N, C-alpha and C positions, 0 to 999 in steps of 0.2 A: 426709132424702133425698126427702121427698115421695113422689110416685108415679112417680119415675124408676126403672124396674125395672133399668136398667143400673148403678145405684148402690146397689142393695139391700144391706143390712147383713148380713154373714155371721154365722150363729149357730153356737155351739159344740155339737157332739154330746156330750151328757153321759151318754147311755145308748143302747141300741139303739133307733133311731127317735125319740129324744127330744132336742130341741135347746133351747138357752137363750141369752139375751143380756140385758144390762142397757143400756137406752138412755133418754135424756131424752125424754119425751113431753109434749106440751102439747095443750090442748083449745081448738079454734077451730071455724070453720065446716066443716072437713073433717077431723074427728078420728077417723080409722079406720086400721087396718092390715090387711095380709094377709101370708101366707107364700108364697114361690115357691121352686122348687128349681133353676131354671136362670136364671142372670143374664141379664137382657134379654128374658126370655120370660114371658108371663102364664099359661102352662100348661107343666107341672103347677103348681097353686096350691091353697092351703087358705084358706077363709074360714069363715063360720059360718052359722047360720040365725036365725030370728026369736027363739030362746030365748037366744042368746049375749049376754052382758053384758060390761061392761068388765073384770071381774075373772076370769071363767071361762065356759066353755061348750063346746059340741061343735064339732069341726072338720068342715067339709064339703069334700070333695075334688073338684077339677076336674082330671081327668087330661089332657084335650086341649082345643083351641080349639073343638071341636064341642059341648062341654058348656057349659051356661049358667053364667055367673059366680055363685058363691055370694055371699052378703051379706058385706060387710066387717065386721071386728071393731072395735067401738067402744073408745075409750080413756077413761081416767078423767077426771073433772072437774078434778082437782088436778094442776097441772104439776109434774113432778119425774122423778127416776130410777125406772124401773120394771123389775123382774125380769120377763122375758117368757119363757114356756116353751111349746113346742109338742110334743105327743106325736102323731106321725104314725102310730103303730101303734094306739093306743087312741082316736085321733081326739078329743083334748081339748086345750084350751089354758087357760092361766091367766096373769094379770098381777098383780104385787104392788108397790105403791108402797113404795120403800125410803126410809130416813131421809136419804139424801144425805150421810151422814157415815160415818167408818170409824175404828176404834180397834184397837190391838194389845194382846194379852194372851197369856200362856203361860209354861210352865216354862222355855223357852229364851230368855226375855226378862228384862230388868232388873226388871220389876214382878211376875213370877210370875203366878199365876192369880187375882190380885186384880182382878176386873172393874171395881171402882170407881176403880182407879188406871190403867186402860188408857190407853195412849199414843195421842194423836190423830194421824191422818194429815192431810196437806194435800191438798185437792181441786184438781185441775187445772181452772182456770176455762174453758179452751177445750173440753175434751172432756166435763167434768163426771162422767165415769165412770172416770177414772184418778186414783189416789191414791198419794202417796209419803210415806215416812218414813225419816229417817236415825237409826239407833239402834244400841246395842251388843247383840250377841247372844251367847249362850253356845255352847260346843262341842257340847252335847247338849240335848235337849228339843224340845218342839213349841210351836206357837202357834195362835191363832185370830184372826180379824178380826171385831170386833163392830160393829153399826150404832149402838148406843146405849151409852154409857159406863155401866157398872154393871149391864147386863142381858145375859143369855146368849142371848137371841133378840130379833131376828134376828142370825144369825152366819154367817160363811163359814169353811169348813174346806177340807180337801183331798179331791178326788175320787180321785186316783190316788196320793197319798202321795209325790209327787215334790218334791224340794228345789229343783230348778231347772226353771223353766218348767212348773210344775204346773197342773192344772185345778182350778178352785174348785168347791166343793159348797155349796149354800145350805140353811140351816135357817131357815125363815121364822117359826116359833113354837115354843113349848115342847113341843107335841105331836109334833113331828118328831124322829126320832132324831138324836143328835149326829153330825155328820160326822167323819171321822178328823182328827187334828191335822195341821197343816202342819209338816213337820220343818225344823229349822235347817239351814243349809248344811253344817255339819260342822266348821268351824273358828271358834273364838271371835274376835270382832273387831267393827269398826264396818261396818254394811251399810246401803245404801239399799234399802229394800223398795218394790217397785213392784207395785201391784195394779191391773190393768185389768179392771174389771167388764164392759166392753163386749166383751172377748175371753174373759172367764171365766178369766183367767190371772193368775199371780203369779210374780215372780222376784226374785232378790237380786243386788245389785252391791256388791262389796267396795269400801270407801272407803280 
């Protein structure tokens, strides 16, 4: 969306004052981002200071137009899908380059918890952050979404434990506690699983 603040991307509130999104970022002559809280307005906004780097740093708050703009947050040198998180209470941010791939594993799936046999999703070439997979699911059990086949981190689980329209929870490495499993819809059958990382949501469509 560039610097058009009328088209700013909505972030998902994943905790009190903490927001997240996955978006495709690229590095060119204007490779920076900021966070705003009112569509079409530059205040309130959050930027950073001279210590902020592409992967983490402090947030600097600009409550009104009368306050000087904080520095923009730089993006990474590698183009790709980034997990972007802003904590407006603790005034920190972080961005993590994701693999750009997604795999399904879990007790409610046909492959069980064999991460090496995890089923690949298909990436939407237009959005880059939406993934789909048509597969059989069992009547009971859970699942996770893996970024790398055969590895348990990074992974996506459930934030709220919902089987329909649930919110995703990100585990970026092995030091982070496992998020809860994503539950199956409740009836055995063939489903299209849709994962929209840009909206931090997942849902199931019976086939």
